N, C-alpha and C positions, 0 to 999 in steps of 0.2 A: 404882500399882496402875493397867492402861489401861484403861479401861470400853468396851463393844462394844453392838453396837446389840442392841436387844432381839430375842430368838426368832435371833440369830447364835452359833453359835459363836466362840472366839479368833480370830483373822485374817479372820474370813470378812466382814466389814467393807472389810475393805481390800483384800480380793479382787473386792470386787462395785463399788467406786469406782473398781479400777484399771481393768475392764471396762468401765466406764461412760466414764472417758477413750479408751481404745482405742476405746471406739465412736463416739464424739466424734472422734478424729484423723481415723479411718475415713470417718466423714460429711462433713468439712469437706475430705479429700482428695479423694471423691467428687461433692463439689459444686463444688472447683475443677478436677478436670478436665472435669466438665460443661462449665465457666463456658468455658474455652481450648477447646475442641471447639464449642461455640456461636460462640468471635467467629473460628474460626479457620473457618467453615464461612460466615459471613456474608464475612471477607475473598473466599473464592475467590465468594462473587457480586458482589462490587464490583468487585473487582479482574481484569480480563481483558479486559472486556465486548466489548472488539474487537481488531482485530488491527493497531490504529495504535499505534505502538512509545509516541509521546510520551500519545498517551491514557493507555494500559495505566500508565505510570512516572506521572502524576501524578492517578488512582486511589487507587495504593497511596498517595501524600505525601498526600494528605485522609482516606484514613482514618487514616493516624498521629497528625494533626491536627484534632481537639486529643483523639482519645483514648487517645495514649499521648508526646503532646509537644506543643509552643507554637510550635515549626518543623520543619520535614521539607527534606529536600532527597535526591533521586535522582540520582544521575551515573552514566550508562552508558561502557563502557569502548567504543572503537571495534575493530572484529573485528579488526584486525593484531592486538592487545595482548594476544589471549586465546590464552594456551599449552593445552597439554595437563593441566596440574597444576592443584592449585587457588591456587596462588600466580601472582605475576607478577614474581618479581625484582623489582629493586632500584631505585632513581633515582623521577624526579618523571614520574608518569605524565601522559600526556593522556586528561582524560574529558570526556565532553558533560555540563552540566546539561541535564536531560532534564525536571523538574519543580521545584518550588519550593512549598511554604505556610506560611504562619504563621495562627494568631490576627491576629485584628486592629490590637490595640492592640501587637505585638510589632513589624508592619511599620516602622513608626516609632519604634520604640525603641530600636534596634540599626544599627549599621553593618551594610546589607545586603550578603551576600553577592553573586558575581556573579549575574545574572538566566537563569532556564531558557534554552535552547537555545546557551545559548554552549560552547564550550569554554574548560575551563581547565586547568590545574595546582597542583596542593598543594603548599605548601612543605612537603621534610622535617620530619618531626617531628610536625607538626599531627595531629590524628588521624584527619582521611580518608585522608592520605597514610599514615597506617600501616596502616591496614586494608588499605590498597587493593596495600603490599607486602608483609602478610604475609597477606592471606586470613583475618584473624584479628579478631572483632570488638572495637571498643576501647570501654573504658567508663571515663569520669573525669570532666574539668573542662575547660573550655575555657581556653585561654591566652589574653592578651592579643590576639595574631592581627596581622596586618599584611598591606602589600598593595606591590608593588614592582613593575619593570618587566619583569625574568625575562629578560631580552635578547629584548624582543619579544614574550614570552609572553605570554597573560594569565592570569595567577598570581593566583588565587582566597583570599581572607583564611580566616583561620580560621573558622569555624563559629562566632557567636558572640561574636564581638570586639564590645566596648563592654559587655558582663555579666561579669565578673569572676566568677569559677566555676561560673559555672551547667554545671549538670550536663549532660551527653553522652554521647550512646551513638551511635557508626558499627559497622553491622553487614553483612557482605559478602550481595554476592546472587551466587546461586552456579546454575549451571543445567548436567546435564549434567557435573558434575565439572569445571568451568569456573568462575571468578570472571570475572563480566560488567561486573561494575559494584557500588553501596555508596547503603546507605540511612543516610542520616546525618539525625539527631533530637537535639533540643535545647528543653531548660525554663528558662525565664528566671528563673525563682524558685535560687536557691542554695537547696544541703541537701535538694531534693527527686528523690534518686539513683533511675536505673533499675534497680539491684538488682535487683528483686523484676519487674521489669517483661522485662528483660534477653531472658528466654530465650524470652521468647512474644510478643514482637519478632522474636525472628531465627527463631522458626514462622511470623511470615506474610509475611515477608521470604523465605523459602524458598518459602514457596506462590505467593507474588507473581515470584519468580525464575520459575518453569516459564513462566507468562502472560508474561513480558516478552522471554524468550528466543522463546517462540513468535513475539512479534509484531518481534523483534529478526530473526530469521531469513525472517519472510512477507517485510520490507522487502527483505532483500540479496533475496530470489530474484524479487521485482517490480524491483528493478533494475538484476540482472541481463538479467529478461526485456525492459526499455524497452532496455538496453543493443545485445541482441539482436537487438531488431525496429527500432531506429536504423539500427543497420549493416546487417541486411538489407533494411529498408524504405528505401533512400533515395530520393532525390529524380527523378522520369521521367528515363528513357532520354532520349538525344537524338534527339528528331525529328525530320524533313524541316522548312527552314526554310518551307515553306509552311503551318506549323501551328505556333500558340501554345499552350503547356498551364502550366497553376499548378497545386496540389499542397495537401492539408492531409489528415496524420495526428493525430487528437486522442484520447490515450487519455481512459477513462472516471474514473480515477483512483483511490483509494484502499479503496473497495469490492470489486472484482472487480480478477483480474490483468488485465497488458493480453493482447490475445487476438490473432488471426490476422487480419486484417482487410490491406489489401493490395491495390497499384497496379500495373501495370507500364506498360511503352512500347514496343513492341518495331518498329524501324524495318525497312521493308521495302521491294522495288525497286518501281521506277516509280512514285515517292514518294508511297507508301500509309507509313500508320502504323496497327498495333493498336494499339488501346489495353484494358485491363485493369484490372477489376478485382474484390476478389474477399476473401468471410470464412470463413475457418473456424473449426468446428463450435468452442468453447468458448477455454478463456482459458491464460495460462501459460505457460511453457518451448515445454509440448508443441505447443500451437498454433501456436507462433511457429517451431519447427522444419518441422512440418507444412507451415505457410504456404510456407517456403523451395521443401520438397519441390514442391511447387505450380509455384511459379515458374522451377524449373529444369525442368521439365518441358514446361509451358509453351514454353517458347524453344526446346527441343530440337522441339517439335513445330510451332512456328509455322515454323521454319525451311524445312520442307517445303511451306509457302506455299498450306497449304490452306485454304477459305474459313471462316468462324468457326464454321459450327455442326459442320464436321467434326470441327476442332481442340478442341470438347468433345465430340466422340464419343471421338476418339480418347484425352483426359486422362480421362473418366469407366471405358475402359476399363485402363490403364495402374494409377491408383492405386486399380481396384475388389480390381486383383490381393493386394492388399497391405492385411493386416487392421491393422496397427499406421498404417495415412491415415485420420483424421479426414476425413469428407466436407465440402463446401465450397462454397458457391456462386459464379457468377461472371458474371460481362457480358461477353461480348467487343464492340469497335465496331470496326472495320476501317474510316477512314478514305480518303478516297483526295478532296484538296481539286482533285484536277485535272477530276475528274467534277463534281462540289459534291457528293456522296453519302455516307452512310455504313450500312454491312454487319452489324446488330447481330445474337448469337446470344445466350439467355439459358439457364444452368442454375441456376433458383431464385432469380433477382435482384431483387430491386426493380428497376421499371423506369428508364432515363434517363431526362431532365427536357431539352428544347431550351427556353431562355432566345432572346424573341428582340427584338427593339430597334420592329418595330413591331407588337407583340401580346401577348396573353397568354402564359404559358408553360405548355410545355403536355407531359403525361406522355407518350412513344411507346407504342407500344401494340408488345412484343415475345411472342412467343409464349414460354413458358417451362417449358422442359424440367424433370429433375428435378436435384438436386444432386449433384455431380459425388461420384464415390469409393462411388455405389449401385450400377454395373453395369447400371444400367437404363434410359441417356442412348439419348433418341428427339430430339434438336436437332432445330431448326428458324431458317434464318434470313430475316429481311427486311430490305429496306432503306427507307432516310428520304433526305429529301434534306436537305443542311447546305451552305446559304449562306452564302459571307462576313459577319463582325460578329454572326454566330446564334453561340451559346454552349451547345456540350452540356458536361450535366454526370450526370459518374457517382459515384454513391454507395455506402456499406455502411450497413446498416438502423439505425445505431446513431444515424444523422439525424434519422433522421422517426419510428422507433415512439415508443412511449408505451402503457405498460403498463395502463394502463386507458379506451387507447380504439381503435377499429375501424381495423386497416390501410388501409381505403380513407381516411379520414377523417385520419390520420395525412400520407399520398399526399397530399391535395386540399392538403394545408401550402404545396407546392411548389407548387402553379399560382399560388398567390399573389404568389412574390415580384415584384417589381418588373423592369423592363424592363433591357438591359446601358445605360447610358448611353453618347453618342457617346465615343471617345475613353477611356474606364475599363476599366481595367487591368485584369487575370482574378484580380490578385491583391486587389483593392480588394473585385470581384464576390464574389470568395469570402468575404472579410470581411465582406459582407452577408450571403448564404448563412449562415454559422454564427449570426450575430447573429441574424438571423429565426428560424431552424428548431430552433437545433438546444434539446433538453429543457434547464429549466434544472439539472437534474440528471439527467446523462445516464446509461441504466443498462447502454453499450456502448459500446466503439472506435465512433472513426467516420474514416474517412478518406472525402475528397474528390476527386477530380479532374474538371480544367475545361479544356475543347480548346477552339480556336475558329479556323476557318477564313482562313490571309491570302492573300491575290493576290498 
């Protein structure tokens, strides 16, 4: 005869006990869900803190080690290898190892894979190759692995070479329905399989993949903008033989996309040369395109042989008619070497600097009108002398401006530049200017144009 708990009928004890077990299972599931959600939130906070691709991939590798594994590798496919589907076909794919992280003791305990920042191809059949070919996660153990010449390619050894039977997990990194790379994890102790963590690792990888894809797209857009900028911002045109020129363009780096800084040289009649430097507001492809629009209009208007201040009026009028064109600052300098003089007109641009071999540098006073594209143009011209051996320096605000100081203090820095040395080339002089004046971490692009009259 089966006994029952006091105060309960037949079968009621079993019901209570079963209910208790059900509640315990539900509680464990709830706690597991909360733990999973907290971990994913932590991954979101720690991965993707910048738009730098290598930094983002390194953050993913650091998040995985030692939390999930003893070694983590992140590899990203090149853009041309990304088809519309989830898989990428067959054959050994070329991938760039963007991050590699390991616990300290493991770095010297196994044969190391190719270091970060190298392009590698994985031999067919290894875990990483299987994941790249199928677009599906690989869960298993590391094999012996090997490296070879691969017909001149850098073939990566299998992750975990030197650790027989080490558990390996390779999960795909997908974004927008595309396979963009893989995350490979290794545990150095055999028998500690990834079975219980595979789904959670994939969830972390899915969140990280979105940040990695954003960084990859940002890098591609920045490369495109720089290529466009380089194509549009060629070296200065062909000035007359009586004028020597040198120029530099320095993008500010990865913190902001390339902008609309530009310079231009237009050869005019009677030995005159029109020097132009400008800065379209904003950054990115749109600013570079607007910069080119200003350059094209400038060439058209300058061909009418108007004085500098009237050229600016025409530019302002034409560009203000289009809502698509961003405002821009601009400085024109009409150099007349035969008369040893230069006529300036400014649309909200920093003043030019004159470097003398026999005196201190001087900021030339030029009346400043509103930026181009506002429709408010009322520009004035001013004439300054420009003798041989003097160097005229035109620049954009990125050369001098600091966020933490007044613009007058920034401009005063130019007046402390050393004098041009006898026989010194303009290229060497620009090296000195950039080394002396450029901020340690520029907040904006820098364009500089130097000119010197030659007798």
